[in-house]
C-alpha positions in Angstrom: 8.1 46.7 134.5 4.4 46.5 133.6 1.7 48.0 136.3 -0.8 45.2 137.7 -3.8 46.4 138.5 -5.7 45.6 142.4 -9.5 45.6 142.2 -10.8 45.2 145.5 -13.2 42.1 145.3 -15.0 42.1 148.9 -15.5 45.7 148.4 -17.4 45.7 145.2 -19.2 42.6 146.3 -20.9 44.2 149.4 -22.1 47.7 146.9 -24.1 45.0 144.6 -25.2 43.1 147.6 -26.6 46.5 149.1 -28.1 48.0 145.2 -29.9 44.7 145.1 -31.5 44.4 148.5 -32.4 48.3 147.7 -34.1 47.1 144.5 -36.3 44.9 146.6 -36.9 46.3 148.8 -38.0 49.6 146.6 -40.0 46.8 144.6 -42.0 45.5 147.4 -42.5 48.9 148.8 -43.6 50.0 145.5 -46.0 47.0 144.7 -48.0 46.9 148.3 -48.3 50.5 147.9 -50.3 50.1 144.6 -51.8 47.4 145.2 -53.6 49.2 148.5 -54.1 51.9 146.1 -55.9 49.9 143.4 -58.1 48.4 146.3 -59.4 52.0 147.9 -59.7 53.6 144.4 -62.1 50.0 143.6 -63.5 50.8 147.2 -64.4 54.6 146.1 -65.7 53.6 142.7 -67.9 50.7 143.9 -69.7 54.3 145.5 -69.2 57.3 143.1 -71.7 58.5 141.1 -72.2 57.1 137.4 -70.1 59.6 135.0 -72.0 61.6 133.0 -72.0 61.7 128.9 -69.5 64.4 128.5 -67.1 62.7 131.1 -66.4 59.2 130.9 -64.7 57.3 133.6 -61.2 56.0 133.0 -61.0 51.8 133.3 -57.3 50.4 134.0 -56.8 46.8 134.4 -54.3 45.4 136.2 -53.8 41.1 136.5 -55.4 41.0 139.6 -57.5 44.5 140.7 -59.9 46.2 138.3 -59.9 50.3 139.3 -61.5 52.9 138.4 -60.5 57.0 137.8 -63.1 59.3 138.4 -62.4 62.7 136.6 -62.8 65.1 139.8 -65.4 68.1 138.0 -68.0 71.0 139.8 -70.9 68.8 140.3 -74.2 70.2 139.7 -76.4 71.0 142.5 -80.0 69.6 142.5 -82.6 71.9 143.6 -84.4 71.1 146.7 -87.8 73.4 145.8 -90.4 71.8 144.1 -90.7 71.2 140.8 -93.9 73.7 140.4 -91.7 76.6 141.0 -88.1 76.0 139.4 -89.6 74.4 136.2 -91.5 77.5 135.6 -91.7 81.0 134.7 -91.2 83.5 137.6 -94.5 85.1 137.8 -92.9 87.6 140.1 -91.8 91.1 138.8 -90.9 94.3 140.8 -92.6 97.7 141.0 -91.1 101.0 140.6 -92.0 104.6 141.6 -90.9 105.9 138.1 -92.5 107.1 134.9 -91.7 106.7 131.5 -90.8 110.4 130.3 -88.3 112.7 131.3 -84.3 112.1 131.7 -82.6 108.9 131.4 -81.9 109.4 135.4 -85.6 110.0 135.8 -86.4 106.6 133.4 -83.4 104.8 135.2 -85.0 101.8 137.5 -82.7 101.8 141.0 -83.4 100.0 144.1 -83.9 103.6 145.1 -86.8 103.9 143.7 -87.8 100.1 144.3 -91.1 100.1 146.3 -91.5 96.2 146.3 -92.6 93.1 144.6 -95.9 92.6 142.2 -97.0 88.9 141.2 -98.6 88.7 137.1 -102.2 87.4 138.1 -103.5 87.5 134.6 -101.9 86.7 131.0 -103.4 90.3 129.4 -100.9 92.1 132.7 -103.0 92.3 136.1 -101.0 92.6 139.0 -101.4 92.0 142.5 -99.2 94.3 145.2 -99.3 95.4 148.6 -101.1 98.9 149.0 -98.7 100.0 151.8 -95.7 99.7 149.2 -97.8 102.4 146.7 -98.7 104.6 149.2 -98.7 108.3 148.1 -98.0 107.1 144.5 -99.8 108.3 141.8 -101.2 105.6 138.6 -98.3 107.4 136.2 -95.3 107.0 138.9 -95.2 103.5 139.0 -94.4 100.7 136.7 -93.3 97.3 136.5 -90.9 95.4 135.4 -91.5 92.2 134.3 -89.5 89.6 131.9 -86.0 91.9 130.8 -89.2 95.1 130.0 -90.5 97.9 131.9 -94.7 98.2 131.9 -96.6 101.0 133.1 -98.9 100.8 134.8 -102.2 102.3 134.0 -104.8 101.8 136.4 -104.9 100.5 140.0 -107.6 99.5 142.3 -107.4 99.6 146.1 -108.1 96.5 148.2 -109.2 97.6 151.3 -110.4 94.3 152.2 -107.0 92.9 151.8 -104.5 96.8 152.3 -103.7 95.3 148.3 -104.0 96.7 145.1 -104.1 95.5 141.8 -102.3 97.3 139.2 -103.0 96.8 135.7 -100.4 96.7 133.2 -100.5 96.8 128.8 -98.4 93.1 129.4 -99.6 90.4 127.5 -98.7 86.9 127.3 -97.9 86.4 130.7 -98.6 83.3 133.3 -100.9 83.8 135.7 -101.2 82.7 139.2 -103.6 80.3 140.9 -104.3 80.8 144.8 -104.0 78.4 147.3 -106.6 77.3 150.1 -105.9 79.3 152.3 -108.2 77.2 155.2 -106.1 74.2 154.8 -102.4 76.4 155.9 -101.5 75.4 159.5 -98.7 76.1 162.2 -95.6 73.8 160.3 -96.8 74.2 156.6 -94.0 74.4 153.9 -94.1 77.0 152.0 -91.8 79.1 149.3 -90.6 82.7 149.1 -90.2 84.7 146.7 -89.2 88.4 147.3 -87.3 88.9 144.7 -87.8 87.4 141.1 -86.3 83.9 140.7 -85.3 83.3 144.3 -86.8 81.4 146.4 -86.5 80.4 150.1 -87.6 77.9 152.0 -90.4 78.4 154.8 -92.3 77.1 158.0 -95.7 78.3 158.8 -95.2 80.3 161.8 -99.4 81.2 162.7 -101.5 83.0 161.3 -102.6 85.4 163.6 -105.4 88.6 163.7 -103.5 91.8 162.8 -105.3 93.5 165.6 -105.1 92.6 169.3 -107.2 88.9 169.6 -109.6 90.4 171.9 -110.5 93.6 170.1 -113.5 93.3 167.9 -112.9 93.3 163.9 -115.4 94.2 161.0 -117.1 91.1 159.4 -115.8 93.5 156.2 -112.4 93.1 156.9 -110.1 89.7 156.5 -107.6 90.3 160.1 -105.7 87.2 159.8 -102.0 87.7 158.8 -99.8 84.2 157.9 -97.1 84.8 160.0 -93.1 83.7 158.8 -89.9 83.1 160.7 -87.0 86.1 159.7 -87.7 89.8 159.6 -88.7 92.0 156.1 -86.0 93.8 153.9 -86.6 97.0 152.1 -88.1 95.7 149.0 -89.6 93.1 149.8 -93.3 93.9 150.3 -95.8 92.4 147.5 -93.2 89.3 147.2 -94.9 86.5 146.7 -95.1 83.4 149.2 -96.2 79.6 147.2 -97.2 76.2 148.5 -95.2 73.2 147.4 -97.7 72.8 144.1 -97.0 76.1 143.3 -100.8 78.1 144.4 -100.0 81.4 145.7 -100.8 81.7 149.8 -100.3 85.0 150.0 -98.1 88.3 149.3 -95.8 90.0 152.0 -97.1 93.3 153.5 -94.5 93.5 156.1 -92.8 96.5 156.6 -88.4 96.9 156.7 -87.1 95.2 159.9 -90.7 94.1 161.0 -91.8 90.7 161.1 -92.7 88.9 158.0 -96.3 88.9 157.6 -98.2 88.3 154.4 -101.6 88.5 153.4 -103.8 84.9 152.6 -104.4 84.7 149.4 -108.6 83.8 150.1 -110.0 87.4 150.5 -107.3 88.7 147.0 -109.0 86.4 145.2 -112.7 87.0 145.8 -111.5 90.7 146.1 -109.7 89.8 141.8 -112.9 87.8 140.5 -115.3 91.0 141.8 -113.2 93.2 139.9 -113.0 91.2 137.1 -116.8 90.5 136.4 -118.0 93.9 137.7 -115.4 96.6 137.3 -115.2 97.3 141.1 -114.5 95.6 144.2 -117.8 94.2 146.2 -118.2 92.3 149.0 -121.0 90.9 151.1 -122.2 93.1 153.9 -123.2 91.7 157.3 -123.0 94.7 159.7 -121.1 93.5 162.8 -117.6 93.5 165.0 -117.0 90.4 166.6 -114.5 88.2 168.5 -112.6 85.1 167.7 -113.1 82.5 170.3 -110.6 80.3 169.1 -107.5 82.9 169.6 -109.1 84.6 173.1 -107.8 83.6 176.8 -110.0 84.2 179.8 -109.2 83.2 183.3 -111.7 81.2 184.7 -115.1 79.7 184.2 -116.0 80.6 180.1 -119.2 81.3 181.7 -121.1 79.4 179.1 -119.4 81.0 175.5 -118.2 78.0 173.0 -114.8 77.3 172.3 -115.2 79.1 168.7 -117.1 81.2 166.6 -117.5 85.1 166.7 -118.3 86.2 169.6 -120.7 89.8 168.6 -119.2 92.5 171.0 -119.3 96.4 170.5 -116.0 97.9 170.4 -115.5 100.3 173.2 -112.0 101.6 172.4 -113.2 102.7 168.9 -116.7 103.8 169.8 -118.5 101.3 167.5 -121.4 99.1 168.0 -120.8 95.4 168.4 -124.4 95.6 165.6 -124.1 98.2 163.1 -127.5 100.2 163.0 -130.0 98.8 159.2 -127.4 96.6 158.7 -128.5 92.6 157.7 -127.6 91.6 160.5 -129.6 94.4 162.8 -132.3 93.2 160.7 -131.9 89.7 161.8 -132.3 90.5 165.6 -128.2 89.9 166.1 -127.4 91.4 169.3 -124.2 91.6 171.2 -123.6 88.9 172.9 -124.5 86.3 170.3 -122.2 83.9 169.1 -121.5 82.9 165.3 -121.0 79.6 164.6 -121.8 79.0 161.1 -122.6 80.7 157.9 -124.0 78.0 156.1 -122.1 75.0 156.0 -118.6 76.5 157.2 -117.7 76.2 160.7 -115.9 79.5 162.6 -113.3 76.6 164.1 -110.7 79.3 164.1 -109.5 78.3 160.6 -110.5 81.4 159.2 -112.0 84.3 160.6 -115.4 85.7 159.8 -114.7 88.4 157.9 -112.5 85.5 155.1 -115.7 83.3 155.2 -117.9 85.7 154.8 -115.7 87.2 151.1 -116.4 84.2 149.3 -120.2 85.2 149.5 -121.6 86.8 147.3 -123.9 90.6 147.6 -127.3 90.1 148.3 -127.1 86.0 148.8 -129.4 84.8 151.3 -127.4 82.5 153.8 -128.4 80.9 157.5 -126.1 81.2 160.3 -126.2 79.6 162.7 -126.3 81.2 166.2 -125.6 81.0 170.0 -128.0 83.4 171.4 -127.7 83.1 175.4 -128.6 79.4 176.1 -130.2 78.4 172.8 -129.0 77.2 169.6 -130.4 78.7 166.4 -130.8 79.3 162.9 -131.3 82.9 161.5 -131.7 83.4 157.9 -129.8 86.5 157.1 -129.5 88.6 153.4 -126.6 90.2 152.8 -126.1 93.5 152.0 -123.5 95.1 149.5 -120.4 97.7 150.6 -117.6 98.4 148.1 -114.0 97.8 149.4 -112.1 99.0 146.2 -110.8 102.2 145.5 -109.6 103.5 142.0 -105.9 105.1 142.4 -105.2 108.8 141.2 
């Protein structure tokens, strides 16, 4: 007797129905997910940046929605520094205390021999540095590393007006710096420091303050103002450059490590360097007074008729020096302690520059007119400026 198979038709239909339901649900779920993904990608592609020439976007189209797959890459970060600084060769080199003779280790330029930085001033090898950085060193011990090459310093001239030093090397075809008008600066001005070659850092100028206490009289033959920045100096920062947004030199760092960042203004530096190039020494105009800037001092009660700005001639009681130097051009013009110099020619002493900075712009022997308050009277006093040598050759 044959065997008759028995097929469970009820159970089979249930399994078929379950499979159809699963397929339909999966289809609806996949379609919904795909639709959502296409909309999301399309929205992102609407705001995504255009692909570069080396990485084109891959475009895929469906029957209803077009979308783009954007390749993932590492975008180039645009510099926030001004183009005047980023699109030129750095003008900053590093200054070392190391000669060109001796053993390999003696000539090796390491951090232990780094004195500070130096700014290229001319194409024929003049550099600017802080006098404090080379204190105690001789010319033969100094080397400037610039453009991946070492240059021995052949000559050095210290400028006591600004506490800077000009260093001559055999370098050729260097880029040269131009000087910014420091009189145009004020608190809040944007600036960029270069404490190491090619390393730019944004700054906001905090203030322009005198190195000495505001109430202490300063010589008219010294530029005493300094530009103050936020932060503190590190070892090797001396001589680092401060640039304006046009790429012009505002000044160089003179502060010691762990001090607030203090910058020597370029105004006096420019005048000293011009004198060095034309006269082979640094000469400045001499007036011969000691004064305080009225824009900086604070007085309790009535000012006693003193103007708000100007250079008040005062005796230096701490240092035991008179307000008017004996036999100076100021003495010959009969200036005296208590007088206030308001103007030198057209330069108004309104606090934007100190007396030393203003006088540094005039040539020795020049005849100028001073606007002076003496007692209760304003008067114009003609003065023939003398000559003062502020440069000293390094040994």
